[in-house]
C-alpha positions as CSV (number, residue, x, y, z in Angstrom):
1,M,-49.6,-44.0,29.9
2,S,-53.7,-44.5,30.6
3,K,-55.4,-41.7,30.8
4,I,-58.3,-40.9,32.6
5,D,-61.1,-38.2,32.9
6,L,-62.0,-38.5,36.9
7,G,-65.3,-37.4,38.8
8,Q,-65.2,-36.8,42.5
9,G,-65.3,-40.4,43.8
10,P,-64.0,-42.8,42.4
11,S,-61.9,-45.3,45.0
12,R,-58.1,-45.9,43.7
13,R,-58.8,-49.5,43.2
14,R,-62.4,-48.6,40.6
15,F,-60.4,-46.6,39.0
16,L,-57.3,-48.3,38.5
17,G,-59.4,-51.0,36.8
18,T,-61.1,-49.2,34.6
19,A,-58.2,-47.3,33.1
20,V,-57.0,-48.0,28.8
21,V,-53.5,-47.5,27.5
22,G,-53.1,-44.4,26.3
23,A,-50.5,-43.8,22.4
24,G,-48.0,-41.2,23.2
25,A,-44.0,-41.4,21.1
26,V,-41.1,-42.8,23.1
27,F,-38.5,-40.1,23.5
28,A,-35.1,-41.7,24.4
29,P,-34.1,-40.9,27.7
30,A,-30.8,-39.4,29.6
31,V,-29.2,-42.4,32.1
32,W,-30.2,-41.4,35.2
33,G,-28.7,-44.3,37.0
34,L,-32.1,-45.6,38.4
35,R,-32.7,-49.3,39.0
36,A,-35.4,-50.6,37.0
37,Q,-38.8,-50.9,38.9
38,E,-41.1,-53.0,36.6
39,G,-44.8,-53.8,37.7
40,R,-45.1,-50.0,39.7
41,R,-47.1,-47.8,38.8
42,I,-47.7,-44.0,40.1
43,V,-50.8,-41.7,39.4
44,V,-50.1,-38.2,38.6
45,R,-53.5,-35.2,38.4
46,D,-52.8,-32.7,35.1
47,P,-55.1,-30.8,33.4
48,G,-55.8,-33.1,30.3
49,G,-55.6,-31.8,26.9
50,P,-52.5,-30.9,25.3
51,Y,-50.7,-31.6,28.0
52,T,-51.5,-35.1,27.9
53,P,-50.0,-36.0,24.2
54,G,-47.0,-33.3,25.9
55,F,-46.3,-35.1,28.9
56,T,-47.0,-38.5,27.0
57,L,-43.7,-38.1,24.8
58,A,-41.6,-35.3,27.5
59,F,-42.6,-37.3,30.3
60,Y,-44.6,-40.6,30.9
61,D,-43.0,-42.9,28.4
62,P,-39.5,-41.8,29.0
63,F,-40.0,-42.3,32.7
64,K,-41.3,-45.6,32.4
65,K,-38.7,-46.9,30.1
66,A,-36.6,-45.6,32.1
67,T,-37.6,-46.7,35.7
68,G,-40.2,-49.3,34.3
69,I,-42.5,-47.6,36.7
70,E,-45.4,-46.7,34.7
71,V,-47.0,-43.4,35.3
72,V,-50.9,-42.8,34.9
73,G,-52.0,-39.3,34.0
74,V,-55.5,-38.2,35.6
75,V,-57.5,-35.5,34.5
76,G,-58.3,-34.3,37.8
77,Q,-60.0,-31.0,38.4
78,H,-59.0,-27.7,37.7
79,D,-58.5,-26.6,41.1
80,P,-57.9,-29.8,42.9
81,I,-57.6,-27.7,46.7
82,A,-60.4,-29.1,48.3
83,Y,-60.1,-32.6,46.7
84,I,-56.2,-33.2,47.5
85,R,-57.5,-31.9,50.9
86,S,-59.8,-34.4,51.2
87,M,-57.5,-37.3,50.2
88,V,-54.6,-36.6,53.2
89,E,-57.2,-36.0,55.5
90,T,-59.2,-39.4,54.5
91,K,-55.4,-41.2,53.7
92,N,-57.9,-42.0,50.5
93,Y,-55.2,-42.0,48.0
94,V,-56.7,-41.6,44.4
95,W,-53.4,-39.8,42.9
96,D,-49.8,-40.3,44.7
97,G,-49.1,-36.7,43.2
98,A,-50.4,-33.5,41.3
99,L,-49.9,-31.0,38.7
100,L,-50.7,-27.8,40.8
101,N,-49.9,-23.9,39.7
102,Q,-47.7,-22.7,42.2
103,M,-50.6,-20.9,44.0
104,S,-52.7,-23.9,44.8
105,H,-49.3,-25.5,46.2
106,D,-49.0,-22.6,48.8
107,V,-52.7,-23.0,49.7
108,L,-52.1,-26.9,49.8
109,M,-48.5,-25.8,51.9
110,G,-50.6,-23.3,54.4
111,S,-53.2,-25.3,55.3
112,K,-54.1,-24.5,59.2
113,S,-54.4,-27.8,59.5
114,G,-50.5,-28.6,58.1
115,P,-49.1,-28.3,55.3
116,L,-50.4,-31.3,53.1
117,L,-48.1,-32.0,50.1
118,E,-44.6,-33.5,51.2
119,N,-40.9,-32.5,50.0
120,H,-39.5,-33.6,46.7
121,G,-36.0,-33.7,47.7
122,A,-34.6,-32.6,44.5
123,S,-31.5,-30.3,43.8
124,A,-33.3,-27.4,41.6
125,G,-30.9,-28.9,38.4
126,G,-30.6,-25.8,36.5
127,I,-33.8,-24.4,36.6
128,P,-33.7,-21.1,38.8
129,E,-34.1,-20.9,42.4
130,K,-36.7,-18.2,42.0
131,F,-38.5,-21.1,40.7
132,V,-38.7,-24.0,42.8
133,T,-39.3,-24.6,46.6
134,P,-38.3,-28.0,48.8
135,S,-42.3,-28.6,47.4
136,F,-42.4,-27.5,44.9
137,M,-40.7,-28.4,41.3
138,P,-42.2,-26.3,38.2
139,V,-41.9,-28.0,35.0
140,L,-43.5,-25.4,32.5
141,A,-44.3,-21.2,33.1
142,L,-47.1,-19.5,31.2
143,Q,-48.3,-16.3,30.6
144,T,-51.3,-14.2,31.2
145,I,-51.2,-12.4,28.4
146,F,-53.2,-10.1,26.0
147,G,-53.8,-11.0,22.5
148,Y,-56.6,-8.7,19.9
149,R,-57.6,-9.4,17.0
150,T,-55.0,-8.0,14.1
151,D,-58.1,-7.2,11.9
152,A,-59.5,-4.9,14.0
153,F,-57.0,-2.6,13.9
154,S,-55.8,-3.1,10.4
155,G,-54.3,0.7,9.3
156,K,-53.9,1.6,12.9
157,T,-51.7,1.5,15.8
158,A,-52.1,-1.7,17.7
159,P,-52.1,-1.5,21.7
160,G,-49.2,-3.2,23.3
161,S,-49.3,-2.6,27.1
162,W,-52.8,-2.4,29.7
163,A,-52.5,0.4,29.5
164,D,-53.8,0.4,25.9
165,F,-56.1,-1.6,26.4
166,W,-57.5,0.4,29.2
167,N,-56.8,3.5,26.3
168,V,-60.4,2.8,25.4
169,K,-60.3,6.2,22.7
170,D,-57.1,5.2,21.0
171,F,-57.4,1.8,20.7
172,P,-61.2,1.1,20.3
173,G,-62.8,-2.1,20.2
174,R,-64.8,-5.1,22.0
175,R,-63.3,-6.0,25.3
176,S,-63.7,-8.4,27.5
177,L,-62.0,-9.0,31.1
178,R,-61.5,-12.2,33.3
179,K,-64.4,-12.6,36.0
180,A,-62.0,-13.0,39.1
181,P,-59.9,-11.0,41.0
182,Q,-56.9,-12.9,40.0
183,D,-54.8,-11.4,37.5
184,T,-57.6,-9.3,36.7
185,L,-56.5,-6.6,39.5
186,E,-53.2,-6.9,38.7
187,Q,-53.8,-6.1,34.8
188,A,-55.7,-2.5,36.3
189,L,-53.1,-1.5,38.0
190,L,-49.9,-2.1,35.5
191,A,-52.6,-0.1,33.5
192,D,-52.6,2.6,35.9
193,G,-48.6,3.0,36.3
194,V,-47.8,0.9,38.3
195,P,-44.4,-0.6,38.7
196,A,-44.0,-4.3,38.2
197,D,-41.7,-4.1,41.3
198,K,-44.0,-1.9,43.2
199,L,-47.1,-4.4,42.0
200,Y,-47.2,-6.4,45.8
201,P,-49.3,-6.1,48.0
202,L,-52.0,-4.7,45.7
203,D,-53.3,-1.3,45.9
204,L,-57.1,-2.2,46.1
205,D,-58.5,1.0,46.0
206,R,-56.0,2.1,43.4
207,A,-57.2,-1.2,41.7
208,F,-60.7,-0.7,41.1
209,K,-60.4,3.0,40.6
210,S,-58.8,1.5,37.7
211,L,-61.4,-0.6,36.7
212,D,-63.8,1.6,37.2
213,R,-62.9,3.1,34.6
214,L,-63.3,0.3,32.2
215,K,-66.6,-1.5,33.1
216,R,-68.8,0.0,31.1
217,D,-66.5,-0.8,28.1
218,V,-66.0,-4.7,29.0
219,Q,-68.8,-6.3,26.7
220,I,-68.1,-10.4,28.0
221,W,-67.0,-11.5,31.7
222,W,-64.7,-14.4,30.7
223,T,-64.8,-17.4,33.1
224,G,-62.3,-20.4,31.8
225,G,-59.5,-20.7,29.0
226,A,-62.0,-21.9,26.7
227,Q,-63.9,-19.1,26.0
228,T,-61.4,-16.8,25.4
229,S,-60.2,-19.0,22.5
230,Q,-63.8,-18.3,21.3
231,L,-64.0,-15.0,22.0
232,L,-61.0,-14.4,20.4
233,K,-61.3,-16.9,16.9
234,T,-65.3,-16.0,16.6
235,R,-64.2,-12.2,17.2
236,E,-66.9,-11.4,19.5
237,V,-63.9,-9.7,21.0
238,D,-61.8,-8.0,19.6
239,L,-59.0,-7.9,23.1
240,C,-59.4,-10.2,25.3
241,P,-56.9,-11.3,28.4
242,T,-56.1,-14.7,28.1
243,W,-53.1,-17.7,28.9
244,N,-51.2,-17.0,26.0
245,A,-51.5,-21.4,24.9
246,R,-54.7,-19.8,24.5
247,A,-54.5,-16.9,22.4
248,Q,-51.6,-19.5,20.5
249,T,-54.5,-21.3,19.6
250,V,-56.8,-19.2,17.7
251,I,-53.7,-17.8,15.7
252,D,-52.3,-21.6,15.1
253,E,-56.2,-22.0,13.2
254,G,-55.4,-19.3,11.6
255,A,-58.0,-16.6,13.2
256,P,-55.9,-13.4,12.5
257,A,-54.7,-12.6,15.7
258,K,-52.0,-11.2,18.1
259,I,-50.5,-11.7,21.5
260,V,-48.9,-9.2,23.2
261,F,-46.4,-10.6,25.7
262,N,-45.7,-7.5,27.1
263,Q,-46.0,-6.8,30.7
264,G,-47.4,-10.0,30.7
265,L,-48.3,-12.0,34.2
266,L,-45.6,-15.1,34.5
267,G,-47.2,-18.0,36.5
268,T,-45.2,-21.7,37.2
269,E,-46.5,-25.3,37.3
270,G,-44.8,-28.0,38.6
271,F,-45.4,-32.0,40.3
272,C,-46.3,-32.2,44.1
273,V,-45.9,-35.5,46.3
274,I,-49.2,-35.3,48.0
275,K,-48.8,-36.2,52.4
276,G,-48.8,-39.4,53.2
277,G,-49.3,-41.1,50.0
278,P,-48.1,-44.9,50.4
279,K,-46.0,-44.3,46.7
280,A,-44.5,-40.6,47.5
281,D,-41.0,-41.8,46.9
282,L,-42.0,-43.0,43.5
283,V,-43.4,-39.6,43.2
284,R,-40.3,-38.1,43.8
285,E,-38.3,-39.8,41.6
286,F,-40.4,-39.2,38.9
287,I,-40.1,-35.4,40.2
288,A,-36.4,-35.9,40.2
289,F,-36.7,-37.1,36.0
290,T,-38.8,-33.8,34.9
291,R,-35.8,-31.5,35.8
292,D,-34.3,-32.1,32.1
293,P,-33.7,-29.6,29.7
294,Q,-34.7,-31.7,26.9
295,R,-37.5,-33.7,28.1
296,Q,-39.5,-29.7,28.9
297,A,-38.2,-29.3,25.6
298,A,-39.8,-32.6,24.0
299,Y,-43.5,-31.1,25.1
300,T,-43.8,-27.7,23.8
301,Q,-44.5,-29.6,20.2
302,H,-47.7,-30.2,21.6
303,L,-48.1,-27.1,24.5
304,S,-47.8,-23.9,24.1
305,Y,-46.3,-22.7,27.5
306,G,-42.7,-22.8,28.6
307,P,-39.9,-24.7,29.7
308,V,-38.3,-23.4,32.9
309,H,-35.3,-25.1,32.1
310,P,-32.8,-22.6,30.5
311,D,-30.9,-24.9,28.5
312,A,-34.1,-26.2,27.1
313,Y,-34.7,-23.5,24.1
314,K,-31.6,-25.8,22.5
315,F,-33.2,-28.2,21.9
316,I,-36.5,-26.2,20.5
317,D,-37.1,-24.5,17.1
318,A,-36.6,-20.8,17.0
319,E,-40.1,-20.5,15.3
320,R,-41.5,-22.7,17.9
321,A,-39.5,-20.9,20.4
322,K,-40.5,-17.5,19.3
323,T,-44.4,-18.7,20.3
324,L,-43.5,-19.4,23.9
325,P,-43.8,-17.3,27.0
326,T,-39.8,-18.2,28.6
327,S,-38.2,-17.5,25.9
328,P,-35.9,-14.9,26.1
329,E,-37.7,-12.2,24.2
330,N,-40.6,-12.6,25.8
331,I,-40.1,-13.3,29.1
332,R,-37.7,-10.1,28.9
333,S,-40.6,-7.7,30.2
334,A,-42.6,-10.2,32.1
335,V,-44.1,-9.5,35.9
336,Q,-43.9,-12.4,38.4
337,I,-47.4,-13.4,40.3
338,D,-46.5,-12.8,43.7
339,T,-48.5,-16.2,45.1
340,K,-48.6,-16.2,48.3
341,Y,-50.4,-13.0,48.1
342,W,-53.5,-14.7,46.7
343,A,-52.7,-17.7,49.0
344,G,-53.6,-15.3,52.3
345,A,-55.8,-12.7,50.6
346,Q,-57.9,-15.1,47.9
347,D,-61.0,-14.6,50.0
348,A,-61.1,-11.3,51.1
349,V,-60.6,-10.0,47.5
350,Q,-62.5,-12.3,46.1
351,E,-65.7,-11.0,48.2
352,R,-64.9,-7.8,47.5
353,F,-64.3,-8.5,43.3
354,N,-68.1,-10.0,43.6
355,A,-69.2,-6.8,45.1
356,W,-68.0,-4.6,42.5
357,L,-69.3,-6.5,39.7
358,L,-72.6,-6.4,40.7
359,G,-72.3,-2.7,41.9
C-alpha cells in the first residue's frame, strides 16, 4: 500500500509517479473467490493518521494478496465534496474511490447536476441495513461524545449527559464547543430535554435559546479534532465535545480524562465509488471486500472507531471493545445523526449559526 499526502491539483500520472511504498502488516485473507489480477491499482482517499496503519492491516494489504489489485491510500481533504465534484466534471480522476462520511455522501448524491457517486453493487453482508445505501457501504462508526478531565471532578459528581454539560452551576469547569452547527445544535437540544427520537428536523429556535444559556461559559470554540485532544490533554478546558477517538487518544497518552458515551451522536464512514471513474469495477470489488467482520476488527488495533459489522466483536479483545463506539454498551444510548437533514439544511443553518456567534 502506498500513502501520499495529496494537495489540490496534481495529475494522476504525477501523483502515481511519486508514490512511495509504505509498510504494513499482512492480515491473512479469507477465501473470496476473486481472480488474481496482477498489475492493477486503485487510488482511494482516506483521512490518514491512524487510518493508515489500520486500513493497511485490515484492507489494503489483504486485498492485494487476495486479488493482485494494489490499493493506494491518499490523504485527501477533510471534506472532499468540491474536489470529487471537480473530478467528475472534468473527468480527471485522481481518485477512483473515497472514504466519506455519510453526510458528504448524501451531499454528493443530491448534487443539482446529478449523483456524483455510483452504486457499489454489494449486499449488506451482515452489516445492519439502516447503515447501508446502494452507493454507501460503511466500514466504521464514530460517536461525537464529550470528554472531561477527571481531576476537575475529583470528589464530586461527574457529568454524565448533555444536560450536565449545560449545567454550569452543578458541574462547574472550563468548557469548549465546536465552532459549527453540526453536532452543536443537536447537543443543545438534547441538553434542553428533547427526546432522541424527536430530534429531527431540528427545532432551531429552541436550539439557539439553549445555546444562549451556555454561550458566556464557553471559553474556546474549537475548529479541529486535534485541537480538542490538546485542549483536554493540557487542561485548557475541563469539558469538551469531540469525536470519541480524539478523547481516547488523550486517555491513552496518560491524561486523567474520561469519555461520556451517553447520548453520543453516531455517524458512519464508508468507501464510495466516484461516478464515471475508469476503475469503478475494481473499487466495487474492494468495497465488497471491506464487509468482512474479521477485517473490520483488525483496524481497531490502530483506530478507536468502531466496526459496523456486529460479528467483528468476536475478534476484538474485551478491554479494547470497551473503548469503541459500536460496542453493545456504548452504542445503547447513541443517537444516529440524520445526514439527509444536514445535506439539505447545512447552508442556511450555517449562516444562522455564524450570525449567532457574532451576536
